[in-house]
N, C-alpha and C positions, 0 to 999 in steps of 0.2 A: 504494500500500500504506500503510495507516494504522499509525503507530508508537504502541505502547501505552506510556503513562507507567508506569515500573516502580514496584512497591510498595516500601515503605521497606526491607525486609529482603532484597531481591534480592541474590544473591551470598553469603548466609549459609547454610552447610550445617549441618544439625542431625541428629544421630544419636539416635534415640529407642528406649530399651530398656524403657520403662515399659509397664504393663498396666492393665487395668480402665478407670477414668474420668479421674482428675485429670491424670495425665501426658499421655495421648493427647489430652485436650481442650486442654491447654496447647500442645502441639506443633501441633495443628490451627490454633490462633490464630496461631502463628508462621508456619505455611504460608500462612494467609490473608493475612498481611502480606508475603508474598513469599519466605520462606525455602524452601530445598530441604530437605525432611524425609525422611529414610530411617528407616523403622520396622523395627526388628530383632525379629522374632518368634522364639519358640523353635523348635526343630527341627520340631515337629509342627503348629504353627499360626502364623497371621499376626500374632497378638498385638494386634490392634486391631479394635474393632467398626466396622462400616461407617459409623456415624453420626459417627465421629471421624476417618475415613480420607481425607477429601477433600484433594487437593493433596499426598498423600504417596506415596512409593515404598515398597512393601512387600517385604522380604526375610526370609529365615529363616536363623538360625545357632544351632547348639547350643553355647552358651558353656560347657557342662560338658566339651566335648571340646577338645583342644588346637588342632585345625584351625579350629574355630569361633572360638576366641579370637584366633588369628593373623589371621584374616580381619577380625575387628572392629578389631584394632590397625591394620591397613592402612587401614581406613576412617577411623579416628580421626586419622590423620596429616594428613588434609586437611579435618578438620571444624572448625567454629567453636564448636559447642555440643553437649553430650551431656546427655540427660535420662535419669535412672533413678529408679525408685520402689521399690527393694528395701528390706527392713529394713536398718538399719545393719550394715555388715560383709559382707553377702552379695555385693555387687558386687565387693569386693576378692577374695573367695574364688573368683570365676569370671573373674578377670583383667580386670575392668572397673572397678576402684576409682580414685579420684581420683589418688592418688599415682602409680600405674602409668601411667595414661593421660596425666596432665599431664607426666610425664617424656618421653613420646613426642611430645607436642605442648604446649609451655608456653603457647600462646595459647588453649588450650581452656577455654571456660566450661563448667563441670561442675555441673549442677543435680541435687541429691538432693531428691526430693519425697516426704515421708513423713508419717505421721500425727502423731507426737510429736517429730520432730527426730532429730538424730544423737547426742544424749546425754541423760542424765537417767534417772530410775528407770522411766519408761514407754517408753523408746526402742525396746525389743525387743518391746513388747506388740502383739498383733494388734488391729486395729480397723477400723471403717468410719466413714463420715460421722456416723452417729448417736452413735458413741462419742466422737468429737472434739467434737461439740456438747455432749454431756453433761459432758465434762471441762473445757470452757472456759466454762461458765455460760450458753451460748446456750440450750440446751434447757430449763434451769430458768427461763427468762424468756419462753418461747414457748408459747402455748396458753391456753385459757380457764381461769378460776379454778374450782376445784372439780372438775377433770378432769385426767387425765394430760397431761404436756407434749405439744405437737403437733409432729410431725416435718415440717419444711418441705422435703419431698423430700430429695434429696442436693445441693441447690443451695449451701448455705452453706459447709460444710466442704470438700467435694470441689472444687467449681468456684470459689467466691469465695475462701475461705481457703486453698485449695490451688493450683488452676490459675492464678488471676490473680496471686497473690503470686509464684508461680514465674516467670511471664512477666515481671513487673516486675523481679524479681531478675536474670533473664537479660539483659534489656535494659540494666539499670544496669551489669552486669558487662561487657557489650559496649562500652558507652560508656567505662568506665574503661580498658579494654584499649587504646583508641586512644592514650592518653597513657602507659600503663605498658608496653605490649607484652606483657603477661601476662594470662592468664585467672584466674578465681577459682572457688572452689567456693561454690555457692549452696545454703544449708541452708534449704529451704522446708518448714516444718512446718504442717500443716493446723490444729493446735491453736493455733500462734502466730498464724496468720491470723485465726482466730476471736476470739482474745483481743484482737487489734488492732482488729477491727471492732466489738467489744463495748465499746470505750472509753467512748462517750457513754452507753450504756445502763447500764453498770456504775456510772458516776458518778451516774446518776439513781436507782439502786436504793435502795429504802427511803425515798424522798421522797414527797411528796404526789402526784407525777405518775408514780410507778412504785413504789407501796408493796409490791406483790407481783405474781406472775404473773397476767396477765389483768385487771389493775386499773389499767393505766397509760395514758399518753397515746398511745403508738404500738403497743400490743399488742392492740388490740381492746377495751380497757376503756373508752376514751372513746367516747361515742356519735357523735361527728363524725369518727371515724377507725376505721371498721370496715365490715363488709359487712351488707347487709340483704336479706332474702328478699322476692321480689316475687310477685305473683299468678301462678299456673300454673307455678311453679318459676322458676329463675333468680335471680340476685342482682345488686345494684348495690354498687359499692365507693365509699365516701364518705371523702374526705380533706380535709374543710373545716377545716383547722387555723387559718388566719388569719381575723381578724374579718370582712374583706370577703367571703371565700369562704363563711364560715358564714352571713352575712347573706343572700347570694344563695341558699344552700341553703334557708334558712328561708322566703324569699319564693317560690321555685319550688315548694316543697311546699305552698304555699297557706295558710300560717299568717299570720293577720292581726294577732296580738298583737305587742307590741314584741319585738325580737330580744333574747334573754337573753344574759348574760355566760357564754358556753359554757365558759370555762376554770375555772369553779367546780365542783370535783368533787361537791359536795353536790347539784348540779342534775342530775348525769349520769343517775341512774335515771329521772327524769321525762322527760328529753330522749330517752333511749333508747326509752322506751315510745311517745312520740309519733312518733318517726321510724319505729319498727317498724310501727306502725299505718298510717302514711301510705304507706310503700313497698309494703305488702301490697295496696294498692288498684289497682295497675296491673301489667302484665307488665313484664319486664325491658326488652324492646324498646320498649315505650311510654315507659318512663321515660328510656331512652337518647335518644329523640327529644325529649322534654321538656327534658332537661338539655344537649342539644347547643348549644354556644355560650353557656351560662349562666354560665361562669366561677365554678363552684362546686366544682371538683375532684371531680366525680362521674362515674364511668364504668361501663359494663356489665362484668360479670365474664364473660370469654369462656373457653370450653373450648379445649383445644389444637386440636381439629379445626375450630374456627371462625376461627382466626387468618388463614388464607389469604384469607378473604373480607373481612377488615377493611381499610378504605380506607388507613389510615396504614401498616399492615404491607405492603400491596401497593405503596404508593409507595416505601417504604424498600427493599423487596426488588428492585424494578425487574424485570429479566428473570431474576433468580436462579432456578434450578431447585429451590429448597428454601425452607422457611420459617425456615431458620437463616441469618441475614445475615452478611455480612462486617462485623465490628465491632471497632474503630471504622473509620469511613470516612476517606479521605484526599483532599484536593483534587487534581484532575487525574488521579485513578486511572481508567484506562480499560482496564486489563488484564482478560482474560476471567476469569469465575468459575472457581475451582479445580475440577478434575474429579475424579471418584471412579474409581479403578482398583484393584480388589482382586486383581489378578493377582500371582502370585509372580514377582518380578523379580530374584531372587537371582543368576541366571546373568549377567544384563545388568550389574548393579551391580558384581559382583566382577570381571567382565571389564574394566570401565572402571577398576577399582582396580588392575589389573595382576596379579591372581593367575593362576597357570598354569592351562591347560585341565584338567589332571589334578586339581589341587587343587579346582577348581570342580566338576568332575564328582563327586568324592568327597563334597563337601559337599552337593550337591543330592541325591545318592543317600541320604545319611544322613538328610536331611530327610524324604524320601519314606517312610522306614521308621519314623520317630519317631511317637509317639502324641501327640495333643493333650492338653495339661495345664491350660490356662487355663480360667476360667469362661466358658461360652458366654453371649453376650449378644445379644438378650434370652434368658433361660432358656426352655427348652421346658417346656410343661405336660403332666403326665400327665392325659389327658382322662377316663380311666375308672379305677375302683377297681382293675381287673385290671392296667391299665397301670402304675398307681402301685405295686401290689404287686410286679410284675415288676421294677420299678426300686428296690425296697426302701424305698418311701415309705409311712409310716403314714397311713391315711385315716380 
């Protein structure tokens, strides 16, 4: 029998009360690193989209009811981490606030993941990724000049500024607990994360290399750091910042005149025109073959449905049953890929926690009668005007 090397967080128990994307993604990363994650959905739903549910145990508790709160408290007594994403003050009102839970378990690392943080004039304001990007200056710096700002999916605030900063805070608090014996509250705000990541760009703003949106070195304004359309559709991404990479780009494109000093902004319009014309002469896949091994930092722009066929992605994924890898990887890790189990395991988890059969039966029955309250993801589309009308949607 082969022994699997344990992942670094094996033995850490996480209780996840969060919804939507940032919290569930953060706890998926913790599960990927070996933590036991128990996701607590509301009475009427599991509270997590399948894309974030791998490696997790799903249960349901109505925390607006005293019985649900008592069950949560029992689970918290043996937990290492709790994640919540409510607006400030909501968790406390449903018996899941930091003060109450840390009194039950002083070693608990309690992470509050919100848009604007636990205090300040916007703390109670509703928002999504796009709003936190707007408020932190990210959105004002992204997109082409002369057009509205470009929304970079919900990658920056939700996942980078939110999930990843939350995971970093949790791991730091777990390390500190080893010496202090006590947990901490982690106040992870997506706006804070965005402001932190914008440090380099905010410092460049208003300079020759980032005078305004769409005119900078790294925002598509520079002709050697942007995407170009190819023949018959498709695009190539060019990131030839350093002189050696730009020289290789210049030669591979077939230009025989001397390599210009590409960091001179006055030359950028002419360089852009030449690169645009050159890339339009071949298809994306033809250019991909030409630049393969050229050391010019030029790669084909792949659609999400093309990733599984990419050689590097296939190599990194190995035998994973998905295109979402375990990241980061650890040496010696031979544990199996986390599995996806969307079954409601409320009865099993609460039995292990020591609740009485009667209490468990009552909680499970209450769950069965409750209505789903969270946003369904992905949302369903009203395919016809009549269906839209039936659902109260204007077409």
